[in-house]
C-alpha positions in Angstrom: -21.3 257.4 42.7 -17.9 257.2 44.2 -15.1 255.9 42.0 -12.2 253.6 42.7 -10.3 253.7 46.0 -7.0 255.5 45.4 -4.1 253.0 44.9 -2.0 254.9 47.3 -4.6 254.4 50.0 -4.8 250.7 49.3 -1.0 250.5 49.5 -1.1 252.4 52.8 -3.7 250.1 54.3 -1.7 247.0 53.4 1.4 248.6 54.8 -0.3 249.3 58.1 -1.9 245.8 58.4 -0.1 242.8 59.8 -1.4 239.9 57.7 -0.7 237.5 60.5 -3.1 239.3 62.8 -5.9 239.1 60.2 -5.3 235.5 59.2 -4.9 234.6 62.9 -8.5 235.4 63.5 -9.4 232.5 61.3 -6.5 230.1 61.6 -4.3 229.2 64.6 -0.8 230.1 63.4 2.5 228.9 64.9 6.1 229.7 64.1 7.6 228.0 61.1 11.0 229.6 61.3 12.2 233.2 61.5 9.5 235.5 60.2 7.3 232.7 59.0 4.1 231.2 60.4 2.0 228.3 59.4 -1.3 226.6 60.2 -4.1 224.5 58.7 -5.3 225.8 55.4 -8.8 227.5 55.6 -9.4 226.7 52.0 -9.1 222.9 52.0 -9.1 220.0 54.4 -5.7 218.8 55.5 -4.1 216.8 58.3 -0.9 218.7 58.6 -0.3 222.4 58.1 0.8 223.5 54.7 -0.6 227.1 54.9 2.3 229.6 55.3 2.1 233.3 56.1 5.0 235.7 55.8 4.1 239.0 57.6 7.2 240.9 56.4 6.2 240.2 52.8 2.5 240.5 53.4 1.6 237.3 51.6 0.3 233.8 52.3 0.5 230.6 50.3 -0.8 227.1 50.8 1.6 224.4 49.5 -1.3 221.9 49.6 -4.0 223.5 47.5 -2.0 226.4 45.9 -4.1 229.3 47.3 -2.1 232.4 47.7 -2.4 236.2 47.9 -2.2 239.2 50.2 -4.4 240.3 53.1 -7.0 241.7 50.8 -7.5 238.6 48.8 -7.6 236.5 52.0 -10.6 238.5 53.3 -12.3 238.3 49.9 -12.0 234.5 49.8 -12.8 233.9 53.5 -15.8 236.2 53.9 -16.9 236.3 50.2 -16.7 240.1 50.1 -15.8 242.5 47.3 -12.4 244.0 46.9 -13.8 247.4 48.1 -15.4 245.8 51.2 -12.2 244.0 52.1 -10.1 247.2 51.8 -12.7 249.2 53.9 -12.7 246.6 56.6 -8.9 246.7 56.8 -8.9 250.5 56.8 -11.4 250.4 59.7 -9.0 248.1 61.7 -6.1 250.6 61.4 -8.2 253.8 61.6 -7.3 255.0 58.1 -9.7 257.2 56.2 -10.0 256.1 52.5 -10.7 258.4 49.6 -11.9 257.6 46.1 -10.3 258.7 42.8 -13.0 261.3 42.4 -12.1 262.9 45.7 -15.0 261.6 47.7 -14.7 259.7 51.0 -15.4 256.0 51.2 -18.6 255.3 53.1 -18.1 252.8 55.9 -21.4 251.1 55.1 -20.5 250.6 51.4 -21.3 247.1 50.2 -24.2 244.7 50.8 -22.3 242.6 53.3 -21.2 245.6 55.3 -24.8 246.8 55.5 -25.9 243.5 56.8 -23.2 243.5 59.5 -24.0 247.1 60.4 -27.7 246.2 60.7 -26.9 243.3 63.0 -24.6 245.5 65.1 -27.3 248.1 65.5 -29.8 245.4 66.4 -27.5 244.1 69.1 -27.2 247.5 70.6 -31.0 247.9 70.5 -31.5 244.5 72.3 -28.9 245.3 74.9 -30.6 248.6 75.7 -33.9 246.9 76.0 -32.7 244.4 78.6 -32.5 247.3 81.1 -36.1 248.4 80.5 -39.1 247.5 82.8 -40.6 245.3 80.0 -37.5 243.0 80.1 -38.1 241.9 83.7 -38.9 238.4 82.6 -35.6 238.3 80.7 -33.6 239.5 83.7 -35.3 237.0 86.0 -34.5 234.2 83.6 -30.8 235.1 83.7 -30.8 235.6 87.5 -32.4 232.2 88.1 -29.5 230.6 86.1 -26.8 232.5 88.0 -26.1 235.2 85.5 -25.8 238.8 86.7 -25.7 242.0 84.7 -21.9 241.8 84.3 -22.4 238.3 82.7 -25.1 239.6 80.4 -22.8 242.5 79.3 -19.8 240.2 78.7 -21.8 238.0 76.3 -23.9 240.8 74.8 -27.2 239.3 75.9 -30.2 241.5 75.2 -34.0 241.4 75.1 -36.4 241.7 72.2 -39.5 243.6 73.4 -42.9 242.1 72.8 -43.7 244.5 70.0 -44.8 244.2 66.4 -42.2 246.6 65.0 -40.1 248.2 67.8 -36.8 247.0 66.3 -38.0 247.8 62.7 -38.8 251.4 63.6 -35.6 251.8 65.6 -33.3 250.6 62.8 -35.3 252.5 60.1 -34.6 255.7 62.1 -30.9 254.9 61.8 -31.1 254.7 58.0 -31.7 251.0 57.3 -34.2 250.0 54.7 -36.8 247.3 55.0 -35.0 245.3 52.4 -31.8 245.4 54.3 -33.5 244.4 57.6 -35.1 241.5 55.7 -31.8 240.4 54.1 -30.2 240.4 57.6 -33.0 238.2 58.9 -34.1 240.7 61.5 -37.7 241.1 60.2 -40.3 238.8 58.6 -43.1 239.4 56.2 -46.8 238.4 56.6 -50.3 239.3 55.7 -50.0 242.4 57.9 -46.7 243.5 56.4 -43.2 243.5 57.9 -42.8 242.6 61.6 -39.9 242.0 64.0 -38.7 238.4 63.9 -37.7 238.3 67.6 -40.4 239.4 70.0 -40.6 238.9 73.8 -37.5 236.8 73.9 -34.0 236.8 75.5 -31.5 237.4 72.7 -27.9 236.3 72.3 -25.7 237.8 69.6 -24.0 235.2 67.4 -20.6 236.3 66.2 -18.2 234.9 63.7 -14.6 234.1 64.7 -13.5 237.7 64.1 -16.1 239.0 66.6 -18.6 240.5 64.1 -22.2 240.0 64.9 -23.8 238.0 62.1 -27.0 236.8 63.6 -29.0 236.1 66.8 -30.4 233.2 68.9 -33.6 234.0 70.9 -35.0 232.0 73.8 -38.8 231.8 74.4 -39.9 233.3 77.8 -43.6 234.0 77.5 -46.4 231.3 77.8 -48.3 232.9 74.9 -45.3 232.6 72.6 -46.3 229.9 70.1 -42.9 229.7 68.5 -40.1 227.2 69.1 -38.1 227.2 72.3 -35.1 228.7 70.5 -35.5 230.8 67.4 -32.4 231.7 65.3 -31.6 234.0 62.5 -32.4 232.4 59.2 -29.7 231.7 56.6 -28.4 235.0 55.2 -25.5 236.2 53.2 -23.4 236.5 56.4 -25.0 233.8 58.7 -24.6 230.2 57.9 -25.5 228.1 61.0 -23.6 225.0 59.9 -20.4 227.1 59.9 -20.8 229.1 63.1 -20.0 228.1 66.7 -21.4 230.3 69.5 -18.7 231.6 71.8 -15.7 230.9 69.4 -14.9 234.6 69.2 -14.3 234.6 72.9 -12.7 231.1 73.2 -10.4 231.1 70.1 -7.3 232.4 71.8 -7.5 230.0 74.7 -8.4 227.1 72.3 -5.4 227.9 70.2 -3.1 228.2 73.3 -4.3 225.2 75.2 -5.1 222.9 72.2 -8.4 222.1 73.9 -12.0 222.9 73.0 -15.2 222.0 74.9 -18.3 221.6 72.8 -21.5 222.1 74.8 -25.2 222.2 73.8 -26.5 225.7 74.4 -25.9 229.4 74.9 -26.3 229.3 78.7 -23.9 226.3 78.9 -21.3 228.4 77.1 -21.8 231.3 79.5 -21.6 229.0 82.5 -18.4 227.3 81.3 -16.6 230.6 80.6 -17.7 232.1 83.9 -16.5 228.9 85.7 -13.1 229.2 84.1 -13.6 226.8 81.2 -12.9 229.4 78.6 -12.6 227.1 75.7 -16.4 226.3 75.5 -18.4 226.7 72.3 -21.8 225.6 71.1 -23.6 225.0 67.8 -26.4 227.4 66.8 -29.7 225.6 66.3 -28.1 222.7 64.4 -26.3 219.5 65.1 -22.5 219.4 65.3 -21.3 218.7 61.7 -18.4 218.6 59.2 -18.3 222.4 58.7 -18.0 223.0 62.5 -15.1 220.5 62.6 -13.3 222.4 59.8 -13.6 225.6 61.7 -12.4 224.1 65.0 -9.5 222.3 63.4 -8.2 225.6 62.0 -8.5 227.3 65.4 -7.0 224.3 67.2 -4.1 224.0 64.8 -5.3 220.4 64.7 -2.3 218.6 63.1 -1.3 216.1 65.8 -2.9 213.9 68.5 -1.9 216.3 71.3 -5.1 218.3 71.1 -8.4 217.6 72.9 -11.9 217.9 71.8 -14.4 217.4 74.7 -18.1 216.9 74.1 -20.7 217.4 76.7 -24.1 215.7 76.2 -27.3 215.7 78.1 -28.1 212.2 79.5 -31.5 212.0 77.8 -32.3 210.3 74.5 -31.6 213.4 72.5 -28.2 213.8 74.1 -27.3 210.2 73.4 -28.3 210.7 69.8 -26.1 213.8 69.6 -23.2 211.8 71.0 -23.5 209.1 68.3 -23.7 211.8 65.6 -20.5 213.4 66.9 -18.8 210.0 67.0 -19.5 209.4 63.4 -17.4 212.5 62.6 -14.8 211.9 65.2 -12.3 210.6 62.7 -12.0 214.0 61.1 -10.0 215.3 64.1 -6.4 214.6 64.6 -6.9 215.6 68.2 -8.1 213.0 70.8 -11.9 213.2 71.4 -13.6 212.8 74.8 -17.0 212.9 76.4 -17.7 214.7 79.7 -21.0 214.0 81.5 -22.0 215.5 84.9 -22.6 213.0 87.7 -26.3 213.8 88.0 -26.9 214.3 84.3 -26.9 218.1 84.7 -25.9 220.3 81.9 -23.0 222.8 82.6 -25.4 225.7 83.4 -27.4 223.7 85.9 -24.3 222.1 87.4 -22.7 225.5 88.0 -25.9 226.7 89.6 -26.2 223.7 91.9 -22.6 223.0 92.8 -20.5 226.0 91.8 -17.7 226.8 89.3 -15.4 224.0 90.6 -17.9 221.4 89.7 -17.9 222.5 86.0 -14.2 222.3 85.9 -14.2 218.8 87.5 -16.8 217.6 85.0 -14.5 218.6 82.1 -11.4 217.2 83.8 -13.1 213.9 84.4 -13.7 213.3 80.7 -13.5 209.8 79.2 -12.3 208.8 75.8 -15.2 209.0 73.3 -14.5 205.4 72.3 -15.2 204.2 75.8 -18.3 206.2 76.0 -19.6 204.9 72.7 -18.8 201.3 73.4 -20.6 201.6 76.7 -23.6 203.1 75.0 -23.6 200.3 72.3 -23.3 197.5 74.9 -26.2 199.0 76.9 -28.5 198.2 74.1 -28.0 194.4 74.5 -28.8 191.8 77.1 -25.4 190.7 78.1 -26.8 188.0 80.3 -27.6 185.9 77.2 -25.2 184.3 74.7 -27.2 185.8 71.8 -27.0 189.3 73.4 -23.2 189.0 74.0 -22.6 187.9 70.4 -24.7 190.7 69.0 -23.0 193.2 71.2 -19.6 192.0 70.0 -20.7 192.3 66.4 -21.8 195.9 67.1 -18.8 197.0 69.1 -16.0 195.3 67.2 -16.0 197.9 64.3 -15.7 200.6 66.9 -12.5 199.2 68.3 -11.2 198.5 64.8 -11.7 202.1 64.0 -9.4 203.4 66.8 -6.6 205.3 65.1 -3.9 204.6 67.6 -2.7 201.0 67.1 -1.0 201.0 70.5 -4.3 201.7 72.2 -6.4 199.3 70.3 -5.3 196.1 72.2 -6.2 197.7 75.5 -9.8 198.3 74.2 -9.9 194.7 73.0 -9.2 193.6 76.6 -11.8 196.0 78.0 -14.4 194.7 75.6 -13.6 191.1 76.4 -13.9 191.8 80.1 -17.2 193.7 79.7 -18.7 190.9 77.5 -17.3 188.0 79.5 -15.6 186.6 76.3 -12.1 185.2 75.6 -9.6 187.8 74.4 -8.8 185.9 71.2 -12.5 185.8 70.3 -12.7 189.6 70.6 -9.5 190.1 68.6 -10.8 187.8 65.8 -14.0 189.9 65.6 -12.1 193.1 65.6 -9.7 191.9 62.8 -12.7 190.6 60.8 -14.4 193.9 61.2 -11.3 195.7 60.0 -11.1 193.5 56.9 -14.7 194.0 56.2 -14.1 197.7 55.6 -16.2 199.2 58.4 -14.0 202.1 59.1 -10.2 202.3 58.7 -9.5 198.7 59.0 -7.2 199.6 61.8 -4.7 201.3 59.5 -4.5 204.4 61.6 -5.2 206.5 58.5 -8.0 208.7 59.6 -9.9 211.6 58.2 -10.4 213.0 54.7 -7.6 212.3 52.4 -5.4 215.2 51.1 -7.0 216.8 48.1 -5.5 215.9 44.7 -4.3 219.5 44.4 -1.7 218.9 47.2 -0.3 215.7 45.6 2.6 215.8 43.2 1.6 216.1 39.6 2.8 212.9 37.8 1.4 213.4 34.3 1.7 215.8 31.5 -1.8 216.3 30.1 -2.5 218.3 27.0 -1.7 222.0 27.5 0.9 221.6 30.3 3.8 223.8 29.5 7.2 222.4 28.9 10.1 224.6 29.9 13.3 224.5 27.9 16.3 226.6 27.1 17.3 228.4 24.0 20.8 227.8 22.4 22.0 230.8 24.3 20.8 229.5 27.6 17.7 231.6 28.1 14.4 230.0 29.2 11.5 229.2 26.7 8.0 227.9 27.2 6.5 225.4 24.8 2.8 224.4 25.0 2.9 220.6 25.1 -0.5 220.2 23.5 0.6 222.1 20.3 3.3 219.6 19.4 6.0 222.2 19.2 9.6 221.1 19.4 11.4 222.4 22.4 14.5 224.4 22.2 17.9 222.7 22.7 18.7 221.3 26.1 15.0 220.9 27.1 14.3 220.7 30.8 10.8 219.4 31.8 9.3 220.9 34.9 8.0 217.6 36.1 8.0 216.7 39.9 11.4 216.0 41.4 12.2 212.2 41.5 11.8 210.4 44.8 15.5 210.2 45.2 18.1 212.8 44.5 20.4 211.3 41.9 22.8 214.2 42.0 25.9 213.4 44.0 26.4 215.6 47.0 29.8 216.9 45.7 28.6 217.4 42.1 29.8 220.7 40.6 27.5 223.0 38.6 27.5 222.3 34.9 29.9 224.0 32.6 28.8 227.6 32.0 29.0 227.4 28.2 26.4 224.7 28.1 23.7 225.3 30.7 24.2 228.7 32.4 21.6 231.4 31.6 23.3 234.5 30.2 20.7 237.0 31.2 17.9 236.6 28.7 14.5 237.9 29.9 10.8 238.2 29.1 9.7 240.6 26.5 6.1 241.9 26.4 5.6 241.2 22.8 6.6 238.6 20.1 8.7 239.1 17.0 5.8 241.1 15.4 4.8 242.9 18.5 1.5 241.1 18.9 2.2 238.0 21.0 1.6 237.9 24.8 4.4 236.8 27.1 7.1 236.2 24.5 10.6 235.2 25.7 13.5 237.3 24.4 16.0 234.7 23.3 19.4 236.3 22.7 22.0 235.2 20.2 19.4 234.0 17.7 17.6 231.6 20.0 14.1 230.3 19.4 11.3 232.6 20.4 8.2 230.9 21.7 4.7 232.3 22.6 3.3 231.6 26.0 -0.3 230.7 25.1 -1.2 228.0 27.6 -0.1 228.6 31.2 0.2 226.3 34.2 1.4 227.9 37.5 4.8 226.5 38.5 5.6 225.6 42.1 8.6 224.7 44.3 7.8 221.1 43.8 8.5 221.4 40.1 12.1 222.5 40.7 14.7 219.8 40.2 16.7 218.7 43.3 20.2 219.4 42.0 22.6 221.5 44.2 22.8 224.4 41.8 19.0 224.8 41.7 18.8 224.5 45.5 21.3 227.3 45.9 19.4 229.6 43.5 16.1 228.8 45.2 17.4 229.4 48.7 19.1 232.6 47.7 16.0 234.0 46.1 14.0 233.0 49.2 16.4 234.9 51.4 16.4 238.0 49.1 12.6 238.1 48.7 11.9 237.6 52.4 14.7 239.6 54.0 15.8 242.3 51.6 16.9 244.6 54.4 19.4 241.9 55.6 20.8 241.2 52.2 21.3 244.8 51.3 21.0 246.6 48.0 24.7 246.3 46.9 24.9 242.5 47.5 21.6 241.8 45.9 22.5 243.9 42.9 25.6 241.7 42.4 23.7 238.4 43.1 21.0 239.1 40.5 23.6 239.7 37.8 25.0 236.2 38.0 24.3 233.2 35.8 21.5 230.8 36.8 21.2 227.2 36.0 17.5 226.9 36.4 15.6 228.9 33.7 12.5 229.5 35.9 14.5 231.0 38.7 16.5 233.0 36.2 13.3 234.8 35.1 12.6 235.7 38.8 16.2 236.8 39.1 15.7 239.1 36.1 12.5 240.5 37.7 14.4 241.4 40.8 17.1 243.0 38.8 14.7 245.2 36.9 13.0 246.4 40.1 16.1 247.3 42.1 15.1 251.0 42.0 12.4 250.2 44.6 14.3 247.4 46.3 13.2 246.9 50.0 10.2 249.3 49.8 6.6 248.3 50.3 6.0 248.5 46.6 9.0 246.3 45.6 7.6 242.8 46.1 4.3 243.5 44.1 6.5 245.0 41.3 8.6 241.8 41.2 5.4 239.7 40.8 4.1 242.0 38.1 7.4 241.7 36.2 7.2 237.9 35.7 4.9 235.9 33.4 1.7 234.5 34.9 3.0 230.9 35.4 5.8 232.2 37.6 3.7 234.5 39.8 2.8 231.6 42.1 6.4 230.4 42.3 7.5 233.8 43.5 4.7 233.8 46.2 5.9 230.4 47.3 9.5 231.6 47.5 8.3 234.5 49.5 6.6 232.5 52.2 8.5 229.2 52.4 10.4 228.9 55.7 14.2 229.5 55.6 16.4 227.0 57.5 17.6 229.4 60.2 15.5 229.4 63.4 16.9 232.4 65.3 17.2 236.1 64.6 20.8 236.0 65.5 21.8 233.5 62.8 19.4 234.9 60.2 21.4 238.0 59.2 24.5 235.9 58.6 22.6 233.2 56.7 20.9 235.7 54.3 24.2 237.4 53.4 26.0 234.0 53.1 23.5 232.5 50.8 23.4 235.6 48.6 27.2 235.8 48.6 27.3 232.1 47.5 25.6 233.1 44.2 28.3 235.8 43.6 31.1 233.4 44.6 29.8 230.7 42.3 29.8 233.2 39.5 33.3 234.4 40.3 34.5 230.8 40.2 32.9 230.3 36.8 34.6 233.4 35.5 37.9 232.3 36.9 37.4 228.9 35.2 36.8 230.7 31.9 39.9 232.9 32.5 42.1 229.9 33.2 41.0 228.3 30.0 41.6 231.5 28.1 45.1 231.8 29.8 45.9 228.3 28.5 44.9 229.2 25.0 46.9 232.5 25.0 50.4 232.4 23.6 52.9 233.3 26.4 55.0 235.1 23.8 52.2 237.6 23.4 53.1 239.2 26.7 50.5 242.0 26.8 47.6 239.7 26.2 49.0 237.1 28.5 49.5 239.6 31.3 46.0 241.0 30.8 44.4 237.6 31.4 46.6 237.1 34.4 45.5 240.5 35.8 41.8 239.5 35.3 42.5 236.3 37.2 44.1 238.1 40.1 41.2 240.6 40.2 38.7 237.8 40.3 40.5 236.1 43.2 40.8 239.4 45.1 37.1 240.0 44.6 36.4 236.5 45.9 38.5 237.0 49.0 36.9 240.4 49.7 33.5 238.8 49.3 34.3 236.1 51.9 35.5 238.7 54.3 32.3 240.8 54.1 29.8 238.0 54.0 
């Protein structure tokens, strides 16, 4: 059995991979400043983007739920694959051949998930080949009758499953796949007569995930003697979950992200027709109704954080279509984008409409969309006899909650007037019903607050439950952790890492505190305690208290206090971590040997100082993370992805050097302050000592002027 993948190979794969390209296959990313990108988090529901990616550093972090990591951990979490599978997938993307520690080569099919994907890909190739055989005439005729030629079939990967008991099974076994693997992939079924092909005598569409990997199939019945359902899909497998998959999204995602528009249709042929007609943002569900998980996927691709996007549903005019429309409406509030309904004039679906009236008709149908609220209100009113008083009153009761649920308060009065006109009622009567419906709690109550609330993980922590760590400082100024649950007394000058207050109480022109009282003097984290047996012990110089780190809570940027000194240290570390090549080794070496006010940031400063031998290399940032205690690892990752204030490449270089130089200048001012005090305490009659202090003051001032000239 092969051993572990060589670490050097893993580092090389990460170095060759742009994390933004990988994340961008799942999430619509947009610029968040120089070198930073952001989008809606794929790990939790949110209304505005808090998921940041920093390609230069190779890390991502969500400031909402706290998820963070590199490109390997992203794939592991998104696709539920092992570390080895994730590395091999990335290696395949960049064409890098992996080797194991024992010298063997990594097998591309290693891992259960990889085998399922490989089996699906092989099946797709088999089906596509079969479409060109004489036995697939019925499939080619079906496509031709709906306006799809061979080029269209190739574009969408359409194939044909022969009417055979085990043609696919035998073909894939000959390629090295086992019966268990084919069964796990949902390609075969088992019965009294043994294993047999799941799809037989059907036209087959490959179903792909957002990255373009084939994870399953949808098959359409063609033969009269086929007793199965009209459409037969792959069953739930380790890689195929129908509630989370949208057919055609792999083809549509770029245009969806670019145009901020998605068109949701009802079938595979409708997706094909729309794309061929120029509506390249069309997608469809796969054998299930449109649901919450589909919305989560679409919101990430849309970058759905404002009302500028459009989600357009197309429904058949029959009862099933109306039912589907109402189901979609119940979930409409989960979108920040505006939702619409598009229905063809003659009740045709997009495929039949294209066939009957051409490509332009499909585009006109989509462009003539109407707001979903109008569509739903009309559907509700159609269920009542508006010629009678009873019917109008009942219709008002049914439709008032719909109007009350409109998220845009500026649009709601217009719909109240429309409803009053359609019902033949006075406007104030309708307004009263809408307000009453809102107070009754049937929806939002017109508050405009739509969708799922932000998870608790994204809200500021406002309590200190047992076990939360309190961070203080030793008498010498170094940082120390104290587990709150253990009732230990904090070192002197304790500083709680609670959330910043709502208002900054520090005056804008406030100077940093006196160095003798609150500046860190360079203490750092030692691997062991006083007896060499404690994990994560802080080395407190000058006889300071030494505290074991037993209970850990990850720290975040939100925990940092809002004073000017801390902000300077935070911003400088962000610039150094994100743009080391712009700061330069010499300036960083000076900056990380200055005193810090904030003890948490001082620990990160020390980690940078101890890893300067690899500064700016691919290995440097991981080494910095490894050099800090566990609670600070998340804080480093946040510092490495949070957007810096500069928005242009031209200004960035100057900003990075200026903010790093500000740390050095602040430290020089502190030293000058100390020298002035020393000068005042020195007896002028002691000429040599007095002149020595004066020379030190002059040297500090010269160094400060030189720093200003070079920064």
